[in-house]
N, CA, C and O atoms as a GROMACS GRO file, in nm:
protein
  312
    1MET      N    1   7.125   6.578 -33.236
    1MET     CA    2   7.202   6.487 -33.231
    1MET      C    3   7.132   6.356 -33.180
    1MET      O    4   7.148   6.260 -33.256
    2LYS      N    5   7.059   6.332 -33.069
    2LYS     CA    6   6.955   6.213 -33.052
    2LYS      C    7   6.942   6.144 -33.202
    2LYS      O    8   6.941   6.022 -33.222
    3GLN      N    9   6.936   6.228 -33.282
    3GLN     CA   10   6.822   6.188 -33.415
    3GLN      C   11   6.953   6.069 -33.482
    3GLN      O   12   6.927   5.970 -33.550
    4ARG      N   13   7.082   6.111 -33.443
    4ARG     CA   14   7.180   6.082 -33.529
    4ARG      C   15   7.262   5.936 -33.464
    4ARG      O   16   7.329   5.853 -33.524
    5THR      N   17   7.234   5.941 -33.351
    5THR     CA   18   7.305   5.841 -33.264
    5THR      C   19   7.328   5.707 -33.305
    5THR      O   20   7.434   5.646 -33.294
    6GLY      N   21   7.201   5.655 -33.362
    6GLY     CA   22   7.220   5.492 -33.460
    6GLY      C   23   7.291   5.535 -33.581
    6GLY      O   24   7.378   5.451 -33.604
    7GLU      N   25   7.293   5.602 -33.642
    7GLU     CA   26   7.385   5.654 -33.724
    7GLU      C   27   7.537   5.651 -33.705
    7GLU      O   28   7.621   5.591 -33.773
    8ILE      N   29   7.555   5.735 -33.591
    8ILE     CA   30   7.720   5.719 -33.547
    8ILE      C   31   7.762   5.603 -33.502
    8ILE      O   32   7.882   5.579 -33.498
    9LEU      N   33   7.667   5.514 -33.460
    9LEU     CA   34   7.714   5.375 -33.390
    9LEU      C   35   7.756   5.317 -33.481
    9LEU      O   36   7.870   5.271 -33.475
   10ARG      N   37   7.664   5.298 -33.611
   10ARG     CA   38   7.673   5.221 -33.712
   10ARG      C   39   7.762   5.244 -33.770
   10ARG      O   40   7.807   5.139 -33.815
   11TRP      N   41   7.854   5.376 -33.815
   11TRP     CA   42   7.955   5.396 -33.862
   11TRP      C   43   8.085   5.356 -33.772
   11TRP      O   44   8.184   5.304 -33.823
   12VAL      N   45   8.073   5.385 -33.635
   12VAL     CA   46   8.166   5.336 -33.513
   12VAL      C   47   8.223   5.150 -33.566
   12VAL      O   48   8.332   5.094 -33.584
   13ARG      N   49   8.087   5.113 -33.572
   13ARG     CA   50   8.142   4.955 -33.586
   13ARG      C   51   8.150   4.879 -33.730
   13ARG      O   52   8.201   4.769 -33.748
   14GLU      N   53   8.080   4.976 -33.844
   14GLU     CA   54   8.122   4.933 -33.935
   14GLU      C   55   8.233   4.974 -34.019
   14GLU      O   56   8.269   4.906 -34.114
   15HIS      N   57   8.297   5.099 -33.983
   15HIS     CA   58   8.430   5.156 -34.027
   15HIS      C   59   8.515   5.139 -33.928
   15HIS      O   60   8.627   5.176 -33.962
   16GLY      N   61   8.506   5.077 -33.757
   16GLY     CA   62   8.596   5.091 -33.704
   16GLY      C   63   8.693   5.234 -33.647
   16GLY      O   64   8.809   5.227 -33.606
   17GLU      N   65   8.640   5.314 -33.654
   17GLU     CA   66   8.668   5.437 -33.633
   17GLU      C   67   8.629   5.525 -33.517
   17GLU      O   68   8.510   5.546 -33.492
   18VAL      N   69   8.725   5.577 -33.446
   18VAL     CA   70   8.713   5.630 -33.324
   18VAL      C   71   8.644   5.806 -33.338
   18VAL      O   72   8.702   5.906 -33.381
   19VAL      N   73   8.544   5.796 -33.301
   19VAL     CA   74   8.455   5.951 -33.328
   19VAL      C   75   8.444   5.993 -33.187
   19VAL      O   76   8.403   5.914 -33.101
   20ALA      N   77   8.482   6.129 -33.156
   20ALA     CA   78   8.496   6.247 -33.072
   20ALA      C   79   8.361   6.307 -33.076
   20ALA      O   80   8.295   6.332 -33.176
   21ILE      N   81   8.326   6.327 -32.942
   21ILE     CA   82   8.209   6.352 -32.883
   21ILE      C   83   8.231   6.481 -32.860
   21ILE      O   84   8.349   6.490 -32.825
   22THR      N   85   8.189   6.570 -32.860
   22THR     CA   86   8.254   6.768 -32.868
   22THR      C   87   8.103   6.792 -32.781
   22THR      O   88   8.004   6.720 -32.797
   23TYR      N   89   8.108   6.900 -32.696
   23TYR     CA   90   8.055   6.983 -32.622
   23TYR      C   91   8.070   7.122 -32.650
   23TYR      O   92   8.171   7.153 -32.586
   24ARG      N   93   8.026   7.228 -32.711
   24ARG     CA   94   8.054   7.359 -32.750
   24ARG      C   95   8.208   7.355 -32.812
   24ARG      O   96   8.286   7.450 -32.804
   25GLY      N   97   8.234   7.246 -32.867
   25GLY     CA   98   8.346   7.290 -32.964
   25GLY      C   99   8.461   7.202 -32.892
   25GLY      O  100   8.563   7.170 -32.952
   26GLU      N  101   8.430   7.161 -32.737
   26GLU     CA  102   8.524   7.107 -32.696
   26GLU      C  103   8.525   6.934 -32.709
   26GLU      O  104   8.413   6.884 -32.709
   27VAL      N  105   8.626   6.853 -32.719
   27VAL     CA  106   8.611   6.719 -32.713
   27VAL      C  107   8.597   6.668 -32.562
   27VAL      O  108   8.684   6.700 -32.481
   28ILE      N  109   8.490   6.592 -32.525
   28ILE     CA  110   8.422   6.566 -32.410
   28ILE      C  111   8.471   6.431 -32.367
   28ILE      O  112   8.499   6.400 -32.251
   29ALA      N  113   8.480   6.347 -32.481
   29ALA     CA  114   8.495   6.179 -32.489
   29ALA      C  115   8.488   6.120 -32.634
   29ALA      O  116   8.425   6.165 -32.729
   30HIS      N  117   8.556   6.026 -32.630
   30HIS     CA  118   8.572   5.954 -32.750
   30HIS      C  119   8.473   5.822 -32.757
   30HIS      O  120   8.442   5.770 -32.649
   31LEU      N  121   8.423   5.768 -32.879
   31LEU     CA  122   8.338   5.691 -32.873
   31LEU      C  123   8.418   5.596 -33.038
   31LEU      O  124   8.425   5.610 -33.160
   32ILE      N  125   8.482   5.464 -32.881
   32ILE     CA  126   8.599   5.354 -33.001
   32ILE      C  127   8.508   5.212 -33.017
   32ILE      O  128   8.441   5.156 -32.930
   33PRO      N  129   8.524   5.182 -33.131
   33PRO     CA  130   8.512   5.017 -33.113
   33PRO      C  131   8.546   4.930 -33.102
   33PRO      O  132   8.653   4.899 -33.154
   34VAL      N  133   8.456   4.822 -33.009
   34VAL     CA  134   8.532   4.718 -32.929
   34VAL      C  135   8.553   4.614 -33.007
   34VAL      O  136   8.447   4.568 -33.050
   35HIS      N  137   8.629   4.569 -33.036
   35HIS     CA  138   8.660   4.424 -33.103
   35HIS      C  139   8.644   4.305 -33.006
   35HIS      O  140   8.645   4.287 -32.884
   36SER      N  141   8.628   4.224 -33.133
   36SER     CA  142   8.570   4.067 -33.057
   36SER      C  143   8.624   4.034 -32.931
   36SER      O  144   8.735   4.068 -32.892
   37SER      N  145   8.564   3.984 -32.885
   37SER     CA  146   8.619   3.950 -32.738
   37SER      C  147   8.655   3.840 -32.754
   37SER      O  148   8.719   3.818 -32.651
   38GLU      N  149   8.660   3.721 -32.835
   38GLU     CA  150   8.742   3.644 -32.837
   38GLU      C  151   8.871   3.625 -32.902
   38GLU      O  152   8.855   3.575 -33.014
   39PRO      N  153   8.977   3.644 -32.877
   39PRO     CA  154   9.081   3.617 -32.937
   39PRO      C  155   9.105   3.490 -33.029
   39PRO      O  156   9.064   3.375 -33.013
   40SER      N  157   9.194   3.552 -33.144
   40SER     CA  158   9.194   3.438 -33.249
   40SER      C  159   9.305   3.321 -33.179
   40SER      O  160   9.369   3.325 -33.074
   41ALA      N  161   9.296   3.225 -33.281
   41ALA     CA  162   9.401   3.107 -33.205
   41ALA      C  163   9.557   3.133 -33.210
   41ALA      O  164   9.648   3.088 -33.139
   42GLU      N  165   9.557   3.226 -33.322
   42GLU     CA  166   9.704   3.288 -33.322
   42GLU      C  167   9.755   3.374 -33.208
   42GLU      O  168   9.865   3.377 -33.153
   43THR      N  169   9.632   3.451 -33.188
   43THR     CA  170   9.693   3.508 -33.058
   43THR      C  171   9.687   3.463 -32.896
   43THR      O  172   9.739   3.521 -32.801
   44MET      N  173   9.589   3.312 -32.896
   44MET     CA  174   9.619   3.249 -32.822
   44MET      C  175   9.729   3.163 -32.782
   44MET      O  176   9.772   3.160 -32.667
   45GLN      N  177   9.780   3.086 -32.888
   45GLN     CA  178   9.888   3.033 -32.922
   45GLN      C  179  10.024   3.100 -32.905
   45GLN      O  180  10.126   3.037 -32.877
   46ALA      N  181  10.021   3.194 -32.919
   46ALA     CA  182  10.171   3.309 -32.856
   46ALA      C  183  10.220   3.294 -32.719
   46ALA      O  184  10.317   3.224 -32.692
   47PRO      N  185  10.168   3.343 -32.653
   47PRO     CA  186  10.189   3.301 -32.531
   47PRO      C  187  10.322   3.134 -32.478
   47PRO      O  188  10.427   3.109 -32.418
   48TRP      N  189  10.199   3.061 -32.566
   48TRP     CA  190  10.254   2.942 -32.508
   48TRP      C  191  10.390   2.895 -32.620
   48TRP      O  192  10.475   2.813 -32.585
   49SER      N  193  10.390   2.952 -32.731
   49SER     CA  194  10.516   2.923 -32.799
   49SER      C  195  10.640   3.023 -32.724
   49SER      O  196  10.755   2.980 -32.730
   50ASP      N  197  10.620   3.129 -32.669
   50ASP     CA  198  10.694   3.215 -32.620
   50ASP      C  199  10.766   3.131 -32.461
   50ASP      O  200  10.883   3.134 -32.423
   51LEU      N  201  10.637   3.055 -32.390
   51LEU     CA  202  10.702   2.971 -32.303
   51LEU      C  203  10.747   2.842 -32.349
   51LEU      O  204  10.796   2.770 -32.263
   52ASP      N  205  10.741   2.797 -32.468
   52ASP     CA  206  10.848   2.688 -32.515
   52ASP      C  207  10.957   2.733 -32.528
   52ASP      O  208  11.040   2.687 -32.450
   53GLN      N  209  11.001   2.826 -32.618
   53GLN     CA  210  11.079   2.893 -32.652
   53GLN      C  211  11.192   2.917 -32.523
   53GLN      O  212  11.314   2.916 -32.534
   54LEU      N  213  11.114   2.940 -32.400
   54LEU     CA  214  11.212   3.028 -32.294
   54LEU      C  215  11.241   2.875 -32.212
   54LEU      O  216  11.351   2.851 -32.163
   55ALA      N  217  11.134   2.784 -32.207
   55ALA     CA  218  11.158   2.626 -32.195
   55ALA      C  219  11.333   2.576 -32.220
   55ALA      O  220  11.425   2.544 -32.144
   56GLN      N  221  11.318   2.590 -32.363
   56GLN     CA  222  11.442   2.535 -32.426
   56GLN      C  223  11.539   2.623 -32.374
   56GLN      O  224  11.641   2.575 -32.325
   57GLU      N  225  11.518   2.763 -32.380
   57GLU     CA  226  11.679   2.818 -32.359
   57GLU      C  227  11.692   2.790 -32.181
   57GLU      O  228  11.809   2.798 -32.141
   58ILE      N  229  11.611   2.765 -32.096
   58ILE     CA  230  11.666   2.735 -31.985
   58ILE      C  231  11.731   2.570 -31.996
   58ILE      O  232  11.846   2.537 -31.971
   59GLY      N  233  11.638   2.496 -32.033
   59GLY     CA  234  11.698   2.386 -32.029
   59GLY      C  235  11.847   2.328 -32.132
   59GLY      O  236  11.905   2.221 -32.119
   60SER      N  237  11.872   2.421 -32.215
   60SER     CA  238  12.018   2.427 -32.256
   60SER      C  239  12.109   2.472 -32.202
   60SER      O  240  12.222   2.445 -32.243
   61ARG      N  241  12.090   2.560 -32.089
   61ARG     CA  242  12.156   2.666 -32.009
   61ARG      C  243  12.157   2.551 -31.849
   61ARG      O  244  12.211   2.602 -31.751
   62TRP      N  245  12.106   2.426 -31.833
   62TRP     CA  246  12.073   2.411 -31.702
   62TRP      C  247  12.189   2.288 -31.655
   62TRP      O  248  12.208   2.192 -31.729
   63PRO      N  249  12.248   2.300 -31.549
   63PRO     CA  250  12.365   2.219 -31.505
   63PRO      C  251  12.286   2.074 -31.512
   63PRO      O  252  12.172   2.067 -31.466
   64ALA      N  253  12.348   1.964 -31.568
   64ALA     CA  254  12.292   1.834 -31.536
   64ALA      C  255  12.288   1.758 -31.419
   64ALA      O  256  12.212   1.664 -31.398
   65SER      N  257  12.382   1.806 -31.336
   65SER     CA  258  12.408   1.798 -31.210
   65SER      C  259  12.312   1.845 -31.113
   65SER      O  260  12.310   1.793 -31.002
   66VAL      N  261  12.228   1.942 -31.145
   66VAL     CA  262  12.132   2.005 -31.050
   66VAL      C  263  11.993   1.965 -31.104
   66VAL      O  264  11.972   1.975 -31.224
   67SER      N  265  11.899   1.920 -31.024
   67SER     CA  266  11.759   1.911 -31.036
   67SER      C  267  11.667   2.055 -31.023
   67SER      O  268  11.718   2.143 -30.955
   68ALA      N  269  11.525   2.084 -31.088
   68ALA     CA  270  11.458   2.159 -31.041
   68ALA      C  271  11.457   2.177 -30.924
   68ALA      O  272  11.496   2.284 -30.877
   69VAL      N  273  11.406   2.060 -30.833
   69VAL     CA  274  11.350   2.091 -30.710
   69VAL      C  275  11.491   2.121 -30.624
   69VAL      O  276  11.473   2.186 -30.521
   70GLU      N  277  11.634   2.080 -30.654
   70GLU     CA  278  11.717   2.140 -30.552
   70GLU      C  279  11.765   2.272 -30.564
   70GLU      O  280  11.829   2.330 -30.477
   71ALA      N  281  11.727   2.323 -30.687
   71ALA     CA  282  11.756   2.485 -30.702
   71ALA      C  283  11.638   2.546 -30.656
   71ALA      O  284  11.681   2.656 -30.620
   72LEU      N  285  11.512   2.546 -30.632
   72LEU     CA  286  11.400   2.575 -30.579
   72LEU      C  287  11.448   2.587 -30.438
   72LEU      O  288  11.454   2.693 -30.375
   73GLY      N  289  11.486   2.457 -30.390
   73GLY     CA  290  11.529   2.441 -30.256
   73GLY      C  291  11.645   2.558 -30.203
   73GLY      O  292  11.625   2.628 -30.103
   74GLU      N  293  11.746   2.565 -30.271
   74GLU     CA  294  11.836   2.646 -30.272
   74GLU      C  295  11.831   2.792 -30.262
   74GLU      O  296  11.915   2.858 -30.200
   75ASN      N  297  11.688   2.861 -30.348
   75ASN     CA  298  11.675   2.970 -30.363
   75ASN      C  299  11.570   2.952 -30.238
   75ASN      O  300  11.584   3.065 -30.190
   76ARG      N  301  11.504   2.907 -30.178
   76ARG     CA  302  11.420   2.924 -30.061
   76ARG      C  303  11.526   2.947 -29.933
   76ARG      O  304  11.486   3.030 -29.852
   77ARG      N  305  11.630   2.897 -29.908
   77ARG     CA  306  11.684   2.900 -29.838
   77ARG      C  307  11.767   3.027 -29.801
   77ARG      O  308  11.782   3.081 -29.692
   78GLY      N  309  11.818   3.060 -29.930
   78GLY     CA  310  11.894   3.179 -29.960
   78GLY      C  311  11.827   3.334 -29.910
   78GLY      O  312  11.888   3.438 -29.934
   0.00000   0.00000   0.00000
């Protein structure tokens, strides 16, 4: 097994597949590929897009006579 460790690691890295590690025929661990730790620009933008959409929805239903400061103050008193 030790002689094949490099080969197995290369397989996981190149093929992106999970490898089951066995001991006496029983799976004792899984070797899984780790993807890039840097998220894509698209992944980074998604939460901001969701927040922008939420802000638009809240803004469209917000009463014109109530400021956000007043609404928070009322919530704290309650």
